[in-house]
C-alpha positions in Angstrom: 123.6 56.0 -42.3 121.9 56.1 -45.7 119.1 58.7 -45.6 115.8 57.0 -46.0 113.3 59.8 -45.7 110.4 57.8 -47.1 111.3 54.3 -46.3 107.7 53.5 -45.2 104.9 55.1 -47.1 101.2 54.7 -46.3 98.5 53.4 -48.5 95.8 56.1 -48.7 92.2 55.0 -48.6 89.8 57.8 -49.3 86.1 57.4 -48.4 85.1 60.3 -50.8 86.3 61.8 -54.0 90.0 62.7 -54.2 89.2 65.8 -56.2 88.0 67.5 -53.1 91.3 67.1 -51.2 94.9 67.3 -52.0 96.8 65.0 -49.6 100.5 64.6 -50.1 103.2 62.7 -48.1 106.5 64.5 -47.6 109.9 63.8 -46.1 110.9 65.6 -43.0 112.9 68.1 -45.0 110.1 68.9 -47.3 107.2 69.5 -45.0 106.0 72.9 -43.9 106.0 73.7 -40.2 102.5 73.4 -38.7 100.6 76.5 -37.9 102.4 78.9 -40.4 100.6 80.0 -43.5 102.1 78.9 -46.8 103.1 82.2 -48.2 104.7 80.5 -51.2 101.2 79.9 -52.7 100.5 81.9 -55.8 99.2 85.5 -55.3 98.9 87.4 -52.0 96.1 88.6 -49.7 93.5 90.8 -51.5 90.6 92.8 -50.0 87.4 90.7 -49.4 83.9 91.9 -48.4 83.4 89.5 -45.5 85.5 87.6 -43.0 84.6 84.2 -44.5 85.6 85.2 -48.0 88.7 86.8 -46.6 90.1 83.7 -45.0 89.3 81.6 -48.0 91.0 83.9 -50.4 94.6 83.2 -49.2 96.1 81.5 -46.1 98.0 84.7 -45.2 94.8 86.8 -45.0 93.4 88.1 -41.7 90.3 90.1 -40.8 90.1 93.0 -38.4 86.8 93.0 -36.5 87.4 96.2 -34.5 84.3 98.5 -34.6 84.8 101.6 -36.8 88.1 100.3 -38.1 87.4 101.6 -41.5 87.2 105.4 -42.0 84.2 107.1 -43.4 83.6 106.1 -47.0 86.3 103.4 -46.8 85.2 100.0 -48.0 84.7 97.3 -45.4 86.9 95.1 -47.7 89.8 97.0 -46.3 89.4 94.9 -43.1 90.9 92.0 -45.1 94.7 92.2 -45.3 97.8 90.5 -44.1 98.4 90.4 -40.3 101.4 92.8 -40.6 99.4 95.3 -42.6 96.4 95.3 -40.3 98.7 95.8 -37.2 100.4 98.7 -39.0 97.1 100.3 -39.6 96.2 100.2 -36.0 94.1 97.1 -35.6 94.7 95.6 -32.0 96.0 92.1 -32.0 93.0 90.9 -30.0 90.7 92.1 -32.8 92.3 90.1 -35.5 90.4 87.1 -36.8 93.0 84.7 -38.2 91.8 81.1 -37.9 94.5 78.4 -38.1 94.2 74.7 -38.6 94.8 72.4 -35.6 95.3 68.8 -34.7 93.6 66.8 -31.9 94.9 63.3 -31.1 91.9 61.1 -30.3 93.8 57.8 -29.7 97.5 57.4 -29.0 98.5 54.1 -27.4 102.2 53.8 -26.9 104.3 51.6 -29.1 104.8 48.1 -27.7 106.5 44.8 -28.8 103.7 42.6 -27.6 104.2 38.9 -26.9 106.5 36.5 -28.7 105.6 36.5 -32.4 104.1 40.0 -32.5 100.8 39.1 -30.8 99.2 42.3 -29.3 102.0 44.5 -30.6 101.3 48.2 -31.3 103.5 49.3 -34.1 101.8 52.5 -35.3 101.1 55.6 -33.3 98.9 57.6 -33.0 95.9 55.5 -34.0 93.2 58.2 -34.5 93.6 62.0 -35.1 91.3 64.8 -35.9 92.8 67.3 -38.3 91.2 70.7 -39.1 92.6 72.4 -42.2 92.3 75.9 -43.4 92.2 75.8 -47.2 95.6 76.5 -48.7 97.4 76.0 -45.4 99.5 72.8 -45.1 99.6 70.9 -41.8 102.1 68.2 -40.8 101.4 65.1 -38.8 104.1 63.1 -37.2 103.7 59.3 -37.3 105.8 56.8 -35.3 106.4 53.3 -36.4 108.2 50.4 -34.8 108.2 46.9 -36.1 107.5 44.6 -33.2 110.0 41.9 -32.3 109.1 38.7 -34.0 107.0 40.3 -36.7 107.4 38.2 -39.8 109.5 39.6 -42.7 109.8 38.3 -46.2 112.8 39.6 -48.1 113.4 39.0 -51.8 116.8 39.7 -53.2 116.8 40.8 -56.8 120.2 41.2 -58.4 121.6 42.4 -61.6 123.7 39.5 -63.1 125.1 41.5 -66.0 128.9 41.1 -66.4 129.7 44.4 -64.6 128.2 42.9 -61.4 130.7 40.0 -61.3 132.6 41.3 -58.3 129.5 41.8 -56.2 128.1 38.3 -57.0 131.0 36.7 -55.1 130.0 38.5 -52.0 126.2 37.9 -52.4 127.0 34.2 -52.2 127.6 34.7 -48.5 125.2 37.6 -48.0 122.2 35.4 -47.2 123.5 34.3 -43.9 124.4 37.9 -42.8 120.9 39.1 -43.8 119.2 36.4 -41.8 121.4 36.9 -38.7 120.7 40.7 -38.6 117.0 40.3 -39.2 116.7 37.6 -36.6 117.8 40.2 -34.1 114.4 41.8 -34.4 112.2 38.8 -35.6 112.4 35.0 -35.6 110.2 34.7 -38.6 112.2 35.8 -41.6 112.4 34.3 -45.0 114.7 35.2 -47.9 114.5 34.5 -51.7 116.7 35.2 -54.7 116.1 36.3 -58.3 118.3 37.7 -61.0 117.9 39.7 -64.2 119.9 40.8 -67.3 117.9 42.1 -70.3 115.6 41.1 -73.1 117.2 38.5 -75.4 116.7 40.5 -78.6 118.8 42.9 -80.5 120.0 45.6 -79.7 119.9 44.6 -76.0 121.6 41.2 -76.3 123.8 39.8 -79.1 121.8 37.2 -80.9 124.9 35.5 -82.4 124.5 31.8 -81.5 127.9 31.7 -79.8 127.2 34.9 -77.8 123.8 33.5 -76.8 125.6 30.5 -75.3 128.5 32.4 -73.8 128.1 36.3 -73.7 131.1 37.0 -71.5 134.3 38.6 -73.0 136.6 35.7 -72.4 135.9 32.0 -73.1 137.7 30.8 -70.0 135.4 32.3 -67.4 132.2 30.8 -66.2 129.2 32.5 -67.8 125.5 31.7 -68.3 123.3 32.6 -71.3 121.4 35.9 -71.1 117.9 36.1 -69.8 115.3 38.7 -68.9 114.3 37.6 -65.3 115.0 34.3 -63.6 113.3 33.4 -60.3 115.9 31.3 -58.7 114.9 30.6 -55.1 111.5 31.0 -53.5 111.2 32.6 -50.1 112.7 30.3 -47.5 114.1 30.5 -44.0 117.0 28.2 -44.9 120.1 30.4 -45.2 122.2 27.5 -46.5 119.7 26.9 -49.3 120.0 30.5 -50.2 123.8 30.3 -50.2 123.7 27.1 -52.2 121.4 28.4 -54.9 123.2 31.7 -55.2 126.6 29.9 -55.4 125.4 28.1 -58.5 124.8 31.4 -60.3 127.2 33.0 -62.7 127.2 36.3 -64.5 125.9 36.8 -68.0 126.2 39.7 -70.4 124.3 42.2 -72.6 125.2 44.9 -75.1 123.8 48.2 -73.8 124.2 49.9 -70.5 120.6 50.0 -69.2 119.3 46.7 -67.7 115.9 45.0 -67.7 115.3 45.5 -64.0 111.7 46.8 -64.4 110.7 43.5 -66.0 112.1 41.7 -63.0 110.5 44.0 -60.4 107.1 43.6 -62.1 107.2 39.8 -62.3 108.4 39.6 -58.7 105.4 41.7 -57.6 102.8 39.9 -59.8 104.0 36.3 -59.3 103.2 36.1 -55.6 102.5 32.4 -55.6 105.7 31.5 -57.3 107.8 33.8 -55.1 106.0 32.7 -52.0 105.0 36.0 -50.5 103.2 35.8 -47.1 100.8 38.4 -45.8 103.6 40.0 -43.7 106.1 42.7 -44.1 107.5 42.4 -47.6 110.8 43.9 -48.7 112.3 43.7 -52.1 116.0 44.6 -52.4 117.0 45.6 -55.9 120.7 45.9 -56.6 122.3 47.1 -59.8 125.2 49.2 -61.1 123.4 50.8 -64.1 120.2 52.4 -65.2 117.0 50.7 -66.4 114.9 50.3 -69.5 111.4 51.6 -69.4 108.2 51.6 -71.5 109.0 52.4 -75.1 112.5 51.1 -75.2 111.2 47.8 -76.5 110.5 49.4 -79.9 114.2 49.4 -80.5 114.0 45.6 -80.6 110.7 45.5 -82.6 108.5 44.9 -79.5 105.4 47.1 -79.6 102.9 45.3 -77.3 102.7 47.0 -73.9 103.2 45.0 -70.7 99.9 43.2 -69.8 100.5 43.3 -66.0 100.3 39.5 -65.6 102.7 36.8 -64.3 104.5 34.9 -67.0 107.0 32.7 -65.2 107.5 29.2 -66.7 108.3 26.0 -64.8 112.0 27.0 -64.8 111.3 30.4 -63.2 112.1 32.3 -66.4 110.1 35.2 -67.7 109.1 33.3 -70.8 107.2 36.1 -72.7 109.8 38.8 -72.3 110.5 39.1 -76.1 106.7 39.7 -76.7 106.0 42.5 -74.2 107.6 45.9 -73.9 109.2 47.1 -70.6 106.8 48.3 -68.0 106.4 52.0 -67.2 107.3 53.6 -63.9 103.6 53.9 -63.1 103.0 50.2 -63.8 105.9 49.3 -61.5 104.7 51.6 -58.7 101.1 50.3 -59.0 102.1 46.7 -58.9 104.4 47.2 -55.8 101.6 49.1 -54.0 99.0 46.5 -54.8 101.3 43.7 -53.6 102.2 45.5 -50.4 105.9 45.4 -51.3 108.4 48.0 -50.2 111.4 48.3 -52.6 114.8 49.2 -51.5 117.2 50.3 -54.3 120.8 49.6 -53.5 122.8 51.0 -56.3 126.3 52.3 -57.0 127.3 55.9 -56.7 127.3 56.5 -60.4 123.6 55.8 -60.8 122.5 57.0 -57.4 120.9 60.3 -58.7 118.8 58.4 -61.3 117.3 56.1 -58.7 116.7 59.0 -56.3 114.6 60.6 -58.9 112.9 57.2 -59.5 112.2 56.9 -55.8 110.1 60.1 -55.9 107.8 58.4 -58.4 107.4 55.2 -56.4 105.9 56.4 -53.1 107.1 53.7 -50.8 110.7 53.2 -52.1 114.0 53.9 -50.5 117.4 54.5 -52.1 120.9 53.8 -50.7 124.4 53.6 -52.1 125.7 50.2 -52.7 129.3 49.8 -51.4 132.0 48.1 -53.5 131.3 44.7 -52.1 127.5 45.1 -51.3 128.2 44.8 -47.6 126.0 47.7 -46.7 122.9 46.1 -48.0 122.4 44.7 -44.6 122.5 48.1 -43.1 120.0 49.4 -45.7 117.5 46.8 -44.7 118.0 47.4 -41.0 117.5 51.2 -41.5 114.2 50.4 -43.3 113.0 48.3 -40.4 112.4 51.1 -37.9 111.5 54.6 -39.0 109.6 57.7 -38.1 108.0 59.9 -40.8 105.8 62.9 -41.4 102.6 63.2 -43.3 101.6 66.6 -44.8 97.9 67.5 -45.5 96.7 70.4 -47.6 93.1 71.2 -48.5 92.4 73.0 -51.7 88.7 73.6 -51.1 86.1 73.3 -48.3 84.5 70.0 -47.5 80.8 69.7 -47.0 81.3 67.1 -44.3 84.2 65.5 -42.4 86.3 62.9 -44.3 87.9 59.8 -42.9 91.3 58.9 -44.2 92.7 55.5 -43.3 96.5 54.9 -43.5 98.2 51.6 -43.0 101.8 50.6 -43.3 102.3 48.4 -46.3 102.6 44.8 -45.1 100.8 45.5 -41.8 97.2 45.4 -40.6 97.3 48.3 -38.2 95.7 51.6 -39.4 95.9 55.2 -38.6 92.5 57.0 -38.9 92.5 60.7 -39.7 89.2 62.6 -39.2 89.6 65.5 -41.6 87.7 68.8 -41.2 88.0 72.1 -43.1 87.9 75.5 -41.5 86.0 77.8 -43.9 84.4 80.4 -41.7 85.3 82.9 -39.0 84.5 82.6 -35.3 84.4 86.2 -34.3 82.5 85.7 -31.0 80.9 89.1 -31.4 77.6 88.3 -33.1 74.8 90.5 -31.9 71.2 90.6 -33.1 69.7 94.0 -33.2 73.0 95.5 -32.2 73.1 99.0 -30.8 76.1 99.7 -33.0 73.9 99.2 -36.1 71.9 102.4 -35.7 70.3 101.5 -32.4 69.2 98.0 -33.3 68.4 98.3 -37.0 70.8 95.5 -37.9 72.8 92.6 -36.8 76.5 92.8 -36.0 79.0 90.1 -36.9 82.8 90.4 -37.2 82.7 94.2 -36.7 80.3 95.0 -39.6 76.5 95.5 -39.8 76.0 94.7 -43.4 77.8 94.1 -46.7 78.5 97.1 -48.9 77.2 95.3 -52.0 73.8 94.6 -50.4 71.8 97.5 -51.8 68.5 95.8 -51.2 67.6 92.9 -48.8 66.6 89.7 -50.4 63.2 88.1 -49.8 64.7 85.5 -47.5 66.4 88.0 -45.4 65.4 86.5 -42.1 67.1 83.2 -43.0 70.2 85.0 -44.3 70.6 87.0 -41.1 70.9 83.9 -39.1 74.4 83.3 -40.5 75.5 86.7 -41.9 75.3 90.2 -40.7 72.6 92.3 -42.3 70.1 95.1 -41.6 66.5 94.9 -40.6 63.9 94.9 -43.4 63.7 98.3 -45.1 67.0 99.5 -43.6 70.2 100.0 -45.6 73.6 101.5 -45.2 76.9 100.7 -43.7 75.4 101.0 -40.2 71.8 100.4 -41.3 71.3 104.1 -40.9 68.8 104.8 -43.6 65.6 103.4 -45.1 64.6 102.3 -48.6 62.3 105.3 -48.9 65.3 107.6 -48.7 67.2 106.0 -51.5 65.7 108.0 -54.3 66.0 111.3 -52.6 68.1 113.8 -54.6 69.3 115.3 -51.5 71.0 112.1 -50.5 72.7 111.7 -53.9 74.0 115.2 -53.7 76.2 114.1 -50.8 77.8 111.6 -53.1 78.9 114.1 -55.8 81.5 116.8 -56.0 81.0 120.4 -55.0 79.6 121.4 -58.4 77.1 118.6 -58.3 78.4 117.0 -61.5 80.4 113.9 -62.2 79.6 110.3 -61.4 78.4 109.2 -58.0 81.3 108.5 -55.6 83.8 109.2 -58.4 82.6 106.0 -60.1 84.4 103.9 -57.4 81.5 103.2 -55.0 77.9 103.3 -54.3 75.8 106.0 -52.8 74.0 104.8 -49.7 72.1 107.0 -47.4 73.8 110.1 -48.8 77.3 108.7 -48.2 79.6 106.9 -50.5 80.4 103.2 -49.8 83.6 102.7 -51.7 84.7 99.5 -53.4 88.0 97.8 -53.7 91.0 99.9 -52.5 89.2 103.2 -52.9 88.6 105.5 -49.9 87.7 109.0 -49.1 84.3 110.9 -48.7 83.7 110.6 -52.5 86.0 107.5 -53.0 88.4 109.9 -54.7 91.4 108.1 -53.2 92.7 104.9 -54.6 95.0 103.0 -52.2 96.2 100.8 -55.0 97.4 103.5 -57.4 100.7 104.3 -55.7 103.9 103.8 -57.5 105.6 100.5 -57.4 109.3 99.5 -56.9 110.4 96.2 -58.4 106.7 95.4 -59.0 105.8 95.9 -55.3 103.4 98.6 -54.1 105.4 101.2 -52.3 108.4 98.8 -52.6 107.0 96.9 -49.6 108.3 99.6 -47.3 105.2 101.7 -46.9 101.5 102.0 -47.0 99.6 103.4 -50.0 97.0 106.0 -49.0 95.1 108.0 -51.5 97.7 107.4 -54.2 100.7 108.4 -52.0 103.1 106.1 -50.4 103.6 106.7 -46.7 107.0 105.2 -46.1 108.4 103.4 -43.1 111.1 105.0 -41.0 114.4 105.5 -42.8 112.7 105.1 -46.2 112.1 107.8 -48.7 111.0 108.2 -52.4 107.8 108.1 -54.2 107.8 104.3 -54.0 109.7 104.1 -50.7 112.6 102.8 -52.8 115.2 104.9 -51.2 116.9 103.8 -48.0 118.1 106.5 -45.5 121.3 104.6 -44.9 124.5 106.0 -46.4 127.0 103.2 -45.8 126.9 102.4 -49.5 128.2 105.8 -50.4 131.3 105.9 -48.1 134.6 105.5 -49.8 137.5 103.8 -48.1 139.1 107.1 -47.1 135.8 108.0 -45.3 134.4 110.6 -47.7 131.0 110.4 -49.4 131.3 109.4 -53.0 135.0 110.2 -53.0 134.2 113.9 -52.9 132.9 113.7 -56.5 129.1 113.3 -56.0 126.3 113.1 -53.4 124.5 110.2 -51.8 120.9 109.5 -52.7 119.0 106.4 -51.8 122.2 104.9 -50.5 123.8 105.3 -53.9 126.3 107.8 -55.2 125.1 110.3 -57.8 128.3 111.3 -59.5 129.3 114.7 -60.9 129.9 115.1 -64.5 133.1 113.4 -65.7 133.1 110.8 -62.8 131.6 107.4 -62.7 131.8 104.2 -60.6 130.0 103.0 -57.5 131.9 105.6 -55.4 132.5 108.2 -58.1 136.2 107.3 -58.0 136.7 106.9 -61.7 136.9 109.2 -64.6 138.2 109.0 -68.2 141.1 111.4 -67.7 141.9 110.5 -64.1 145.0 108.6 -63.1 144.6 105.3 -61.5 145.9 105.0 -57.9 148.9 103.1 -59.2 149.7 106.0 -61.6 149.1 108.6 -58.9 151.5 107.0 -56.4 154.1 105.6 -58.7 156.6 108.4 -58.4 156.3 108.5 -54.6 156.7 104.8 -54.3 159.9 104.9 -56.5 161.5 107.8 -54.8 160.6 106.6 -51.3 161.8 103.1 -51.8 164.8 103.5 -54.2 165.6 107.2 -54.2 165.2 107.5 -57.9 162.6 108.9 -60.3 161.2 112.3 -61.0 160.7 113.2 -57.4 164.1 111.9 -56.2 165.3 115.5 -55.3 162.0 116.6 -53.7 160.6 113.3 -52.3 160.1 114.3 -48.7 158.1 117.4 -49.7 156.1 116.0 -52.6 155.3 112.8 -50.9 154.7 114.0 -47.4 151.2 112.4 -47.4 152.6 108.9 -48.0 154.4 106.4 -45.9 156.6 104.1 -47.9 157.8 100.8 -46.5 159.5 97.8 -48.1 157.6 94.5 -48.0 159.9 91.5 -47.8 158.7 88.6 -50.0 155.1 89.7 -50.2 152.4 87.6 -51.8 151.5 89.4 -55.0 147.8 89.5 -56.1 145.7 91.6 -58.4 145.7 94.5 -55.9 149.4 95.2 -56.4 150.5 97.9 -58.8 153.0 97.0 -61.5 155.0 100.0 -62.7 158.5 100.7 -64.2 161.1 103.1 -63.0 162.9 105.7 -65.2 165.6 103.2 -66.0 162.9 100.7 -67.2 163.2 98.5 -64.1 159.9 96.7 -63.1 158.7 97.1 -59.5 155.6 96.3 -57.5 153.8 98.3 -54.8 150.5 98.2 -52.9 148.4 101.2 -52.1 146.7 101.2 -48.7 144.5 104.1 -47.6 144.9 105.2 -44.0 142.8 107.5 -41.8 143.5 111.2 -42.0 144.1 111.2 -45.7 147.5 109.5 -45.5 148.5 106.7 -47.9 150.6 103.6 -47.0 152.7 102.3 -49.9 154.2 98.9 -49.5 156.9 98.4 -52.1 158.5 95.1 -53.1 162.3 95.4 -53.2 163.8 95.2 -56.7 165.6 92.1 -57.7 168.9 93.0 -59.1 169.8 91.0 -62.2 172.0 91.4 -65.2 170.7 92.3 -68.6 170.4 89.1 -70.5 169.8 90.6 -73.9 173.4 90.2 -75.1 173.5 86.6 -73.8 170.2 85.8 -75.6 171.5 87.3 -78.9 174.8 85.5 -78.6 173.1 82.3 -77.7 170.9 82.5 -80.7 173.8 83.2 -83.0 175.9 80.5 -81.5 173.0 78.1 -81.8 172.6 78.8 -85.4 176.3 78.4 -86.1 176.4 75.2 -84.1 173.5 73.8 -86.1 175.2 74.8 -89.3 178.4 73.2 -88.4 176.6 70.1 -87.3 174.9 69.9 -90.7 178.2 70.4 -92.5 179.9 67.7 -90.4 177.1 65.4 -91.0 177.3 66.0 -94.7 181.1 65.6 -94.8 180.8 62.4 -92.7 178.3 60.9 -95.0 180.5 61.8 -98.1 183.6 60.3 -96.4 181.7 57.1 -95.6 180.5 56.9 -99.2 184.1 57.5 -100.6 185.5 54.8 -98.4 182.9 52.3 -99.6 183.6 53.3 -103.2 187.4 53.0 -102.7 187.1 49.6 -101.2 184.9 48.5 -104.1 187.5 50.0 -106.5 190.3 48.1 -104.9 188.5 44.9 -105.3 187.8 45.5 -108.9 191.4 46.6 -109.5 192.7 43.4 -108.0 190.5 41.4 -110.2 191.5 43.3 -113.3 195.2 43.0 -112.4 194.9 39.2 -112.2 193.3 39.1 -115.5 195.9 41.3 -117.1 198.7 39.3 -115.7 197.3 36.2 -117.2 196.8 37.9 -120.5 200.4 39.4 -120.5 202.0 36.1 -119.7 200.2 34.4 -122.5 201.0 37.1 -125.0 204.7 37.2 -124.0 204.9 33.5 -124.4 203.4 33.7 -127.8 206.0 36.2 -128.9 208.9 34.5 -127.3 209.4 37.2 -124.8 210.6 36.5 -121.3 207.6 36.6 -118.9 207.0 39.4 -116.5 208.6 39.1 -113.1 206.2 37.3 -110.8 206.5 40.1 -108.3 205.2 42.6 -110.8 201.4 43.2 -110.9 199.7 43.1 -114.2 199.0 46.5 -115.8 195.6 48.1 -115.5 196.0 50.1 -118.6 193.5 47.8 -120.2 190.8 49.3 -117.9 191.7 52.8 -118.9 191.9 52.0 -122.6 195.7 52.4 -123.2 196.4 48.7 -123.8 193.8 46.7 -125.5 194.1 43.9 -128.0 194.9 45.3 -131.4 195.9 48.7 -130.0 198.6 50.1 -132.4 199.3 53.5 -130.9 202.7 52.4 -129.6 204.0 51.3 -132.9 205.1 47.9 -134.2 206.7 45.1 -132.5 210.0 46.8 -132.1 212.1 47.2 -129.1 210.8 50.7 -128.5 207.3 49.6 -128.7 207.9 46.8 -126.2 209.8 49.1 -123.9 206.9 51.6 -123.9 204.5 48.7 -123.4 206.4 47.4 -120.4 207.0 50.9 -119.0 203.3 51.6 -119.2 202.5 48.4 -117.5 205.1 49.0 -114.8 203.9 52.5 -114.3 200.3 51.5 -114.1 201.2 48.9 -111.5 203.9 50.5 -109.3 204.2 54.1 -110.5 207.6 53.4 -112.2 208.6 53.0 -115.8 210.6 50.0 -117.2 214.0 50.6 -118.6 216.6 48.2 -119.9 219.8 48.1 -118.0 222.9 47.8 -120.2 223.8 44.6 -118.7 220.6 43.1 -117.6 216.9 42.9 -118.2 214.4 45.7 -118.2 213.7 47.3 -114.9 211.4 49.9 -113.5 212.6 53.5 -113.3 210.9 56.5 -111.9 208.5 58.0 -114.3 209.8 61.4 -113.5 213.2 60.5 -115.0 211.7 59.3 -118.3 209.9 62.2 -119.9 209.0 60.3 -123.1 206.9 61.6 -125.9 205.3 59.7 -128.6 204.1 61.4 -131.8 204.5 64.9 -130.3 202.0 64.1 -127.5 202.9 63.4 -123.9 202.3 60.0 -122.4 199.3 60.1 -120.1 200.0 58.9 -116.6 197.3 57.2 -114.6 197.1 58.2 -110.9 195.6 55.3 -109.1 195.1 57.3 -105.9 193.0 60.0 -107.6 191.6 57.8 -110.4 192.2 60.4 -113.1 194.7 61.2 -115.9 197.1 64.0 -115.9 199.7 65.1 -118.4 203.3 65.1 -117.7 
């Protein structure tokens, strides 16, 4: 169930000025329990000269009316103190005057449903109460409320239609019927209406681009209506189908910023009562949204400076027509309009904005807040929870009232009232008043609340007879604490001598009191025969006199049991000084005020640390190693050197910060836990070593191998790229060579024909010497047109094509011969051979 601590809040009608009374309404968790003083008020109880002033000074003050409670010379103001202090000083509980507020129920008819339609129903109880308040002390009144069956209810559903509420709108179209069905379980007269809101249609709240004003939704395909501030869609009606029909016609809209214009909608719904159709019945307004709200001042962002005028501005279409002219209303305006219209708002919001609306609910007295579920289905439960509630009202008076006040409370939307007759308790009722009391020097004064007169009354006023009717005082001409002396004795030097020190010098009563009848009457916290003691001058601990654990008497703290120190700051307990092994301060200090005072060179809460000291891990490392593994410095003498330890192996322990982490002599890491035992023995729990090979060599080799592998990979990648490039170049070279050979063949055939030479065999490929510059037109290096020149020419062509030279057979035409068998020279220079595979020249 959603917590609704203040679902129903009362309208307070004061018959007098509010400045005289502080009345607040609290939730059950906030109210103070009735009858207990509010010790959280500022200050604490201070001495006061009379019982009346005492109880008015602070709600925790009490007055001791026991006769002779104060010692000789002690001020009567010391009778005023807290209850605990007076009891500690010896005041009997029956002699304490500690008035407390009270309640008296004057009329409390039981709740009833009445007849059909709510006739004769009693929905509010009690009906009349008398409350007596002690100033500063809060009191709590429990009020019961039950809506009678058949009591009419008007419910207006106000919903955020911004685009983010699209999913919830689909469910709200069927929500009207569910609301009516649930409300009809408790009443047959229920009506429901519907309104929606988005935001002000000005920048920067809504895009003013014409296309966006027509269709503000993200996609053009979905149904979307133009933005608006507030639209009253359906007046309150009992026709659930009409509600569903009108809501079904609605579609979402859109705005730019996150906060919505919900305050405009709430204000118009509260002000336009005729258009909404509110009846004088229980009125509920359900406000649903998934985001925060704009408030007063935000309109300046859109150039709107005129504050909301607090009037209804709905046009014939139900639209808030002057929204662009007026700023958003403030929280105070919204709260005032809802209270004036007797409307109870219920904020049903999503979890993301729930904290914001909970804070808002504290400022709107009659509001309730609940979390809106994903599909808005729990709105029905929120409304039903708001229908029947109990609540508490807390009263607190800040000053005394001259006469009783009548406070009238009524539940908003209902005619029944709760009348509270308020009184204040501003005086004591000691029940010991005596005129001409024997205690006051055999009838020379009047006794009231344990005193005969006030210490500050040096001389009776002219209207003493009237004063004595209500306050204790002495007979005319009599003065003193017990009315023991007369006015004629006041100027006697002998009397004043009793108020000075032994040498007769110094101020009267040490300057801390008055001399009356030869005796000092001390003021404030002073006491003693000459007021030489100041009971407020003791030392303080943490700002509290005597640390709150003793009484200050004559400047010295008298501490309670088990407390010591000049300010009672020291506790007699020693549990804070005991070390785990049972010794005090680890044997390196002494315990004082339950704290260790360490010797020089030691520190720590238990004096267990020092700059040159070994840690427990260091102290027990050798014993742990030799006891668990038989190695280390103490391996040969482990049983003797570690006789005080008990070493055990812990299988698969859970390691935490308490485990020691050390290394053996061979640099192996191991863990152990030091546990102290009684009798000075130590338990060492050692974790077994995990044997593992040294991975240093593997790591080094792995790094080297990785570097080599990366290098080889780079070389292979480079060689592969070169190979691919060479192949591409070779293929291109072959294509060019074939083209050149074809051209040379054509050229040679033509030249041979011109010189009447037999053509080259068709199977021979044309020479490529033209490409390398050996055979070009007009080249004369090979001589004339003789046979030798022709032979060389043909040999060169044959060699360039097939790697063989041409030679003439004795009986046949020229044929190719191996170049190696024809080492020809021309002009003393070797013939250069073209190597088609390596594409270079070499001498032969």
